[in-house]
N, C-alpha and C positions, 0 to 999 in steps of 0.2 A: 471385392476389394474394399468397398466402403465399410462393410461390416468389420473386416480385419483392422482397418484404420481406426474405427471407433473403439474397438477393443483395446488396442495399444494405447490410445489416448486415455481411456479410462484407467488402464493399468498404471500409466505414468502419473496421473493425478492422484490415484488412490495410494501410491507409495508415500505421500506426504503424511498419511495417518500413522505410518510405522517408522518414520524417520525422526530423529531427534529435533526438537523436543516432542515427545509423544507419550501417551499413557502406557502403551505396550510397544516400546521400541524394539525393533529387530536389530541384530548385529550390523555394523556398518558395511561389512563385506557383502552381506546378503542384499541390503538395499542398494548399494552402489553397483553391484553386478546386475541387479534387476533393472536399474536405471539405464545402464549402458546397453543391455540387450533390448530393453523397451524402446529406447531412442533409435537404436540402429534399425530395428524392425519397423518402427514408425516411419523412418525416412524411406525405407524400401517400399512400404505400403503406399505412402503418399506419392512417391515417384512413379508408381504404376497406376495411380488413380486416373481414370479417363474423364472424370466429371467436369474438368475445366478445359479439356482439349477442344471443346466445341466453342470456347470463347477465346479467340486469338489474343494473345498478349497477356492473358490472365494467369495461365498456368506457370510460365517461367518466373514471373514475379513472386507468386505465392511460394513456389518451390524454393527460390533463393532465400526468401525471408525465413521459411522453415528451416532450411539448411543452416543459416546463421544462428537461429535460436538453438538448434541442436548442438552446434559447435560451442556456443557460449555455455550451454548447460554442462557439456562434457568437460570444458575447461574449468568451470566452477567446481565440478565434482572432483577433478584431479587436484586442484589447489586445496580444497577442503581436506582431501585425504592426506596430502603431504603435511599440511599443518597439524592434522590430527596425530600423525606419527610423532611429531615433536611436542605434543601436548599444548598446542597453541589453539585457543578457542577462536572460531570464526563463524561467519554467518553464510548460510547457503542462499544467496540472493537470487539464484536462478529459479527457485521455487515459484516466484511470483509471475514468471513468464509462461508457466505451463498452461494456464487457461487460454492462452492465445491460440493454441493448437485447435481449440474447439470451433473457432470462427473460420477455419480454412476449408470449408465445404461449400459446394454449390448452393446448398440450402441456406447457407449463412451469408450469402452475398448481400442481401438486403440489410442484414445486421451489421455487416462491415461498413456498408455505405452509410447507414444511419449513425453508427457509432462515431466514425471518424469525421463525418460531416458535422454532426452535432457538437462534438468536442471542439472542432476547429472554430465553429461560430460562437460557442458559449464561453470559451476561454477568455476572450477580451473583457467580457462583462464580469467574470469572476476575479480578474486581476485587481480591479478597483477595490472591491470588498476585502480581498486578501491583503492589499497594501494598508488599508485602514485598520484591519485587524492586527497586522504586525506592528503598526505605529502604536496602537493602544497597548499591545503586549509589551513593547519596549519601554513605554512610558510607565506602566505599572511596575515593570521590573526595576526601573530606576528608582521609583518611589519605595519599593521593597528594600533595595539596597541602602537607601538612606534611613529607613525606619529601623531595620533589623541588623544592618551590617556592623554597627558598633555595640550591639547588645551582648556579644559573646554567647549567643544561643547555640545550642547543639541539638541535633536530631536524636532519635531514639537509639541509633547505632553509634552515637558518639561523634559523628561527623559535624564539621562546622555548618551552621545554618544561615543561608542567605548572605554569604560574604563574597561570593564571586558572581560578577554580573552575568556571565554566560550560563552558569549553572542556575541562576535565578530565572533566566529566560526559559530554560528547559523545564524547570519545576513548575512554573506558572503555565507553560504550555500543557503540561500534564494535567494541571488543575482544570484547564478548560474542558478536558474530556471527562471530568469528574472521576477520573481514576486515581486511587491513592490520595483522595482529598484530605483525609485525616493526617496522613504522613506529612503533607505539605503545610497544613494549617496549625496543627496542635502545638508545636514548639513555641510559636508566637502567642497562641491562645493561653498556654500555661503560664507564660510570662505576664500577660495582661489580657483580660477578656475584652478590652476595648479594641484590641487589634483585630477582632473578628469583623469589625466594620470595614476594614480594608479588604478582606477576602470576600465579604458580602458584595461590596461594590464591584470588585473584580469579576465575580461570577455573573452578576447581573449584566454588566456591560459586555463581557466577552463571550460567556457561555449562552446567555438567553437572548441577547440583542444581536451580536455579530454572527453567531452560529445560525440564528433564525434567518437573518438576512442572506447569509451565504446559501442556505438551503433553498430559500425562496427564489434567489437569482438563478441558481443551478436548475431548479425544477421548471420555472417559467420559460427560461431560454431553451432548455432541452426539449420541452413540449412544443414550443413554437417551431423550432427547426426540425423536429421529428415530423411534425405535421406537413411542413414544406417538403421534406424528403420523400414522403410517401404520397405526395400529390393529392392530399385531401382525404386519403383513405383512412388516416388515423382520426379517431374521434375520442372525445373525453369519456 
């Protein structure tokens, strides 16, 4: 039964390769019917798994969580299909919950324990860095609005450049990831090369300093709590 369950979990995860957006997408009816059959068979296989019956109280909780995930996945699939009929674009948000099925095995009990315990203890430390980062992002966005908002600049697509505060926050948040950096910076740089100093300062503060602090806090706290969780068995 465990082998059958692993097979259907793998099948459910592998469908993401062929669902939109994909390099080699299959027709929606093929992928949707495969998802429905895979989820139904996965529920049957998990409900018959005996690996958690030896641990009283564990099996019903896991089965209930899996059942809720399956229901959410099928609901998202149905909503996406209806919107597709009316040519309304939407996002299949249920794809991100599919890896959760991987941790619902007896062999994954330590992983579940370490994951949830470490996240619970690490989250408070991350919040402080995250709030400082958001404050910096909002301040830089306000500065960008004052610098570029009245310049009547346009992006390459002809759209207004840095005239709406919320759109500026989103664009600068994209710039933190260094994705589409040129699209964000070039309209201002073409107007005046001195504006490059603003983006250089922004990248140094938010990308190199805050992201490094964020990664250091996450890693150090996760390592500390993981060591406690495994009772000293974990080593560097």
